C-alpha positions as CSV (number, residue, x, y, z in Angstrom):
1,M,-10.3,36.4,9.6
2,P,-10.3,34.4,6.3
3,D,-9.9,30.7,6.5
4,I,-6.1,30.3,6.3
5,R,-3.9,27.3,5.6
6,V,-0.1,27.6,6.2
7,V,1.9,25.6,3.7
8,V,5.7,25.1,4.3
9,V,7.7,23.7,1.4
10,G,10.8,21.7,2.2
11,P,11.6,23.0,5.8
12,K,15.0,21.9,6.8
13,F,14.9,22.6,10.6
14,E,12.3,21.1,12.8
15,G,12.6,23.9,15.3
16,N,11.3,26.3,12.7
17,V,8.3,24.0,12.1
18,G,7.6,23.9,15.9
19,A,7.8,27.7,16.1
20,I,5.5,28.1,13.1
21,A,2.9,26.0,15.0
22,R,3.2,28.2,18.0
23,C,2.7,31.4,15.9
24,M,-0.4,29.8,14.3
25,A,-1.9,29.1,17.7
26,N,-1.3,32.8,18.6
27,F,-3.6,33.9,15.8
28,G,-6.2,31.1,15.7
29,V,-4.9,29.4,12.6
30,E,-4.9,25.6,12.8
31,D,-4.4,24.2,9.2
32,L,-0.7,23.3,8.7
33,V,0.5,21.4,5.7
34,L,4.2,20.4,5.2
35,V,5.7,19.5,1.8
36,N,8.6,17.0,2.0
37,P,9.7,18.3,5.4
38,C,12.7,17.3,7.6
39,E,12.0,14.8,10.4
40,I,9.6,16.3,12.9
41,G,10.4,15.2,16.4
42,E,10.9,16.3,20.0
43,T,12.6,19.6,19.2
44,A,9.7,20.7,17.0
45,M,7.2,19.6,19.7
46,N,9.0,21.6,22.4
47,R,9.2,24.7,20.3
48,S,5.5,24.6,19.5
49,K,4.5,25.1,23.2
50,H,0.7,25.4,23.3
51,G,0.5,25.0,19.6
52,D,1.5,21.3,19.9
53,Y,-2.0,20.3,18.8
54,I,-1.4,22.0,15.5
55,L,1.8,20.2,15.0
56,R,0.2,16.8,15.8
57,N,-2.6,17.4,13.3
58,A,-0.3,18.8,10.5
59,R,-0.5,17.0,7.2
60,T,2.6,15.9,5.3
61,V,2.4,15.7,1.5
62,T,4.8,15.3,-1.4
63,S,3.9,18.2,-3.7
64,M,2.8,21.8,-3.5
65,E,-0.2,20.9,-5.7
66,E,-1.4,18.5,-3.0
67,A,-0.7,21.1,-0.3
68,V,-2.9,23.9,-1.8
69,E,-5.7,21.7,-2.9
70,G,-9.1,23.2,-1.9
71,C,-7.6,26.7,-1.5
72,L,-9.0,29.3,-3.9
73,L,-6.3,31.9,-3.3
74,V,-2.6,30.8,-3.2
75,V,-0.3,33.3,-1.8
76,G,3.5,32.9,-2.2
77,T,6.0,34.6,0.1
78,S,9.3,36.2,-0.7
79,G,12.0,38.2,1.0
80,T,13.4,39.4,-2.3
81,V,11.8,42.4,-4.0
82,T,12.5,42.6,-7.7
83,K,12.9,46.2,-9.1
84,G,11.3,46.9,-12.4
85,D,8.0,45.8,-14.0
86,K,9.3,43.2,-16.4
87,N,10.0,40.4,-13.9
88,Y,6.4,40.5,-12.7
89,A,6.6,36.9,-11.4
90,R,8.9,38.1,-8.7
91,I,7.2,41.4,-7.8
92,P,5.5,41.1,-4.4
93,V,2.8,43.1,-2.6
94,D,3.4,44.6,0.8
95,V,1.8,42.2,3.3
96,R,-0.1,44.9,5.1
97,E,-1.6,46.1,1.8
98,F,-2.6,42.6,0.9
99,A,-4.1,41.9,4.3
100,M,-6.3,45.0,4.1
101,D,-7.5,43.9,0.7
102,C,-8.5,40.5,2.0
103,R,-11.0,41.8,4.5
104,G,-14.3,40.1,3.8
105,Y,-12.7,37.3,1.7
106,N,-14.6,34.1,2.7
107,E,-12.7,31.5,0.6
108,K,-9.8,29.4,1.8
109,I,-6.4,31.1,1.4
110,A,-3.1,29.2,1.4
111,F,0.0,31.1,2.5
112,V,3.0,29.2,1.0
113,F,6.4,29.5,2.6
114,G,9.6,28.2,1.1
115,R,12.8,26.6,2.2
116,E,15.1,28.3,4.7
117,D,18.0,28.6,2.3
118,I,16.5,29.1,-1.2
119,G,12.8,29.9,-0.6
120,L,10.3,28.9,-3.3
121,L,11.4,27.7,-6.7
122,Q,10.2,29.7,-9.8
123,T,7.8,26.9,-10.8
124,E,6.3,27.1,-7.3
125,L,6.0,30.8,-7.5
126,N,4.2,30.5,-10.9
127,R,1.5,28.5,-9.2
128,C,0.8,31.3,-6.8
129,D,-2.0,33.8,-7.4
130,V,-0.1,36.6,-5.7
131,L,3.3,37.1,-4.1
132,I,3.7,39.1,-0.8
133,T,6.7,40.3,1.2
134,I,7.5,41.8,4.6
135,P,9.3,45.1,4.3
136,A,12.7,45.0,6.0
137,D,16.1,46.7,5.9
138,D,17.9,46.4,2.5
139,K,21.0,45.2,4.3
140,Y,19.3,42.1,5.6
141,P,15.7,41.7,4.2
142,V,15.3,37.9,4.5
143,M,13.6,37.0,7.8
144,N,13.7,33.7,9.7
145,L,11.0,31.3,8.4
146,S,8.9,31.1,11.6
147,H,9.2,34.9,12.1
148,S,7.8,35.5,8.6
149,V,4.8,33.3,9.4
150,G,4.2,35.2,12.6
151,V,4.3,38.6,11.0
152,I,2.0,37.6,8.1
153,L,-0.5,36.0,10.4
154,Y,-0.4,39.1,12.7
155,E,-1.1,41.4,9.7
156,M,-4.0,39.2,8.6
157,F,-5.4,39.1,12.2
158,Q,-5.1,42.9,12.6
159,A,-6.7,43.7,9.2
160,N,-9.7,41.6,10.2
161,R,-10.5,44.0,13.0
162,R,-11.1,46.8,10.6
163,P,-14.2,47.6,8.4
164,V,-14.8,45.1,5.6
165,R,-14.5,46.1,1.9
166,C,-17.0,45.2,-0.7
167,E,-17.7,41.5,-1.3
168,P,-14.9,39.9,-3.4
169,C,-15.6,37.5,-6.2
170,D,-15.6,33.9,-5.1
171,G,-13.3,31.0,-6.3
172,R,-15.7,29.8,-9.0
173,E,-15.8,33.3,-10.5
174,K,-12.1,33.7,-10.3
175,E,-11.5,30.5,-12.2
176,L,-14.0,31.5,-14.9
177,L,-12.1,34.8,-15.2
178,F,-8.9,32.9,-15.9
179,Q,-10.7,30.6,-18.3
180,F,-12.2,33.5,-20.3
181,F,-8.7,35.2,-20.4
182,G,-7.2,32.0,-21.8
183,D,-10.0,31.7,-24.4
184,L,-9.3,35.3,-25.4
185,L,-5.6,34.7,-25.9
186,E,-6.4,31.7,-28.0
187,G,-9.1,33.5,-30.0
188,I,-6.7,36.3,-31.0
189,D,-4.0,33.8,-31.8
190,Y,-1.7,35.3,-29.1
191,N,2.0,34.4,-29.5
192,E,2.3,30.9,-28.2
193,A,5.8,31.4,-26.7
194,R,4.5,34.3,-24.6
195,R,1.1,32.8,-23.6
196,E,2.2,31.1,-20.4
197,S,4.0,34.1,-19.1
198,T,1.1,36.4,-19.9
199,T,-1.3,34.1,-18.2
200,V,0.9,34.1,-15.1
201,M,1.0,37.9,-15.2
202,F,-2.8,38.2,-15.4
203,R,-3.2,35.8,-12.5
204,R,-0.8,37.9,-10.4
205,M,-2.6,41.1,-11.3
206,M,-6.0,39.6,-10.3
207,G,-4.4,38.1,-7.2
208,R,-3.1,41.5,-6.0
209,A,-6.4,43.2,-6.8
210,I,-8.8,40.6,-5.2
211,P,-11.5,42.0,-7.4
212,T,-15.0,42.6,-6.0
213,K,-18.1,41.0,-7.6
214,Y,-18.9,44.2,-9.3
215,E,-15.3,44.4,-10.8
216,Y,-15.5,40.8,-11.8
217,N,-18.8,41.3,-13.6
218,T,-17.4,44.4,-15.4
219,I,-14.3,42.5,-16.6
220,M,-16.3,39.5,-17.7
221,G,-18.5,41.8,-19.7
222,V,-15.5,43.2,-21.5
223,F,-14.2,39.7,-22.2
224,G,-17.7,38.7,-23.4
225,D,-17.8,41.6,-25.9
226,A,-14.3,40.8,-27.1
227,A,-15.2,37.1,-27.7
228,R,-18.4,38.1,-29.6
229,I,-16.3,40.4,-31.9
230,I,-13.8,37.7,-32.5
231,R,-16.5,35.2,-33.3
232,N,-18.0,37.6,-35.9
233,Y,-14.6,37.9,-37.6
234,Q,-14.2,34.1,-37.6
235,E,-17.7,33.5,-39.0
236,S,-17.1,36.0,-41.7
237,G,-14.0,34.2,-42.8
238,T,-11.8,37.1,-42.0
239,K,-8.4,36.3,-40.4
240,W,-8.1,38.1,-37.1
241,G,-6.0,41.2,-37.5
242,G,-6.1,41.0,-41.3
243,K,-7.4,43.5,-43.8
């Protein structure tokens, strides 16, 4: 199974935190980071059962950025499924589909869970490479926080027992891909007002796909060709898109 970190942002009930630690122990995940949590005391420890060692070793930080540091794939979670393609920042991937795509992924993955009442904020979602969800009945789709952790870790655990897909690109390659995409937007003088949202959309697209090394090399080749053409235009003194 990939190296997983569970990040919980702003949990309000220590019992949920304890239950999360117990779920993590069930599936062999030990790295727990809490962002601005409620007080963690005896109730949490009792709920953690044999996962109490995870709770004792959990780190507490003050920001999501600190919590996901060192993780090369940041996965947000949501119980709300947005219909339609335009609000891509809120369109999640089915957790089972995502888990199957992660087979063979050797980099650190952070699964980020939000507050019991409002979940993750939009700014926090924008930091995520991909958004996943657990399918549930439309009448009551939002699961208890600790139950959500348990289901997601179960799916990751089960997927790891199946044949591995082709080797995915690594964290360094992923960041280069985003850098090249940003350079391309700048090179074509892409609309400044839409640049951030388009960058988030591209990050999400790549997060869902978890591209293989072959796919990464192919995409980078396309970006390289595009950059060369743009440079030729610029060196000739022709404004991009002009006549």
